[in-house]
C-alpha positions, 0 to 999 in steps of 0.5 A: 500500499503506498503512503497517504497524505494527511490533511487538517482543516483548520477553519478559523480566521481573524476576519474575511478577506475580500475575495475569500469563499472558503470555510471559515469563522472567527473564534475566540480562545475557548472555541480554538481549544475545543476544535483542537481537542475534537480534532486530536480526538478525531485523529487518533480515531481515524488513527485505529481505523486506517493502518497506513504510512504517512508521507505528507501533512498539510494543516490548512484552513482558514488560518492555522497559525491563530492556534498558536504553536502549542495547540499545533504541536499538540495536534502534530504529536498526536498525528505521530502517535496515532499513524506511521508517519515517515521519517522523510514526511513533509509537514506543512502549516499554513501561516498568516503574517498577521498571527505569525508573530505569536508563532515559536518557529524554532519549537515548531521546527523542533516538533516536526514541522519542516515547510510553511506557506504563507499567505502573502498574496501581494508585495504591494500594501495598496493591493493588500488593502483592496484584498482586505488583508491586514498585513503589510508586504514588511510583514511577510518579509518579516515572518519568512525571516523569522522562520529562516532564522529557525531553521525552515529552509521549505517556504512557499509564499501566495501570490495573487493575480488580477487585483484590481489597481494591479499593474504589470510593474507591481506583479513584477515587484511582487514576484520579484519580492518573492525571489529576494526572500529566497523562498522555495516555492510560490503559488500564484492564483487568478482572483476570482469574484465568487457569490458570497464574498465582499468582492462580489457585492462590490462588482459594480464599484471596483475595476475588475479585469476581463479575461484577456487581462487576466491571460496577460497578468498570468502569462508574464507570471509564468515567464517572470518566475521561469527567468528567476529559477522557478518553473511551473509545475502545475497550474498555479505552483511553481517551485525550485526544483526539488521543492514541489508540494509533495501533499498537493501532488498526492491530489494531482497524481490522483492518490490517496489522503484522509482529510479531517475537519468541516468541509475536508474531503478524502479518497481512501481505498477507492472511496471519497467521502467528507465532512459538510460544512458545519461544526457541530456535525463535525463534533458529531463525527458526520461523515458523507460519502461522495463516490468511487474515485480513481477512475481513468478519467479522473486520473486524466483530468488531475493529470493535466493540471501538472505541466508533465501532463498525461505521461503514457507509461504512468497511465498504462502503469496505473490502469493496464491499458495505453491511452486511447488513440482518440484522445491523442488525436484530440489533443493533436488538434488542440495543438494546432491551436497551441493548447496543447503539446503531443510527444511520444511520451506525453499529453500537455497543456501549454500555458495558453492551454492552461487558462482555459484548462477546464475546456481543454480537459473537458474536450479531451475527456469527451475523446477518451 
């Protein structure tokens, strides 16, 4: 049995950003402690039910750093006690610069955390204010520096593209700021204005960029980060060689993982299941079955998010059959439009193809 990834959802924030539609709530110290205690109880329960090695652990949110280092370490210790965590496991925690000052990075590193994902979004303070962030660019730099001084040498920064009032120059500044911080990984996401967010209510008051303008920001990001030594390996992710997110690669390789917490999803023993967006349901240990997973179409869909794309040998090893010639022919038609690359070894999307990935992947799946 292959090792699994373990995801812990920490659904708390100190306020809602203007673009965010993730499930999260504000909470006081008592509520944070109650949640942590139940999370530990649930981790131990799953540890009795699933006997699998774990090679990645990811604390996501929300804002996991709001829990503070003591609670985070207690939760991590419960994972070590409940699961067979491999010695070289990648153990990530998401950190917000506004809550990082209360974290003792040295204690966290000693406890086993070895990767940080820091929510920066922009290195321009005016753009941070528009996004509703409560930190400055210098707060983000100081967080990175404090982590590096504590021994963290695998750090990711989040960046957002097509922010209202963003320019090509301000985006370039943000990307070079990341490189100057000497981080190993950068995630870059195009802003989406989604229902239920403050931005959706402000959509007639702010100037949001059209699709072709968003595409220009995205293409600049890919080109600039490549020149800075951060090649793209997934639609929204870039890394120094060897520092790709091992946890997220579980998802994109359609491998198995266990998610714990409200809104967390899992894929174990060929089945997908999830906790819904309700704290009480989580405290009552209610789990909802979704569907079977891991079929060939799902595998193709996820593989095409990666720059390596659908690798024919890997597909054959997984499913015992060749990639269909019909799909390859369809990909060759898209290649003529600059959306795909087709070789004897794989089918992959181009930067232009990534910009319309949903449509491209849907077309290829129609031709499996």
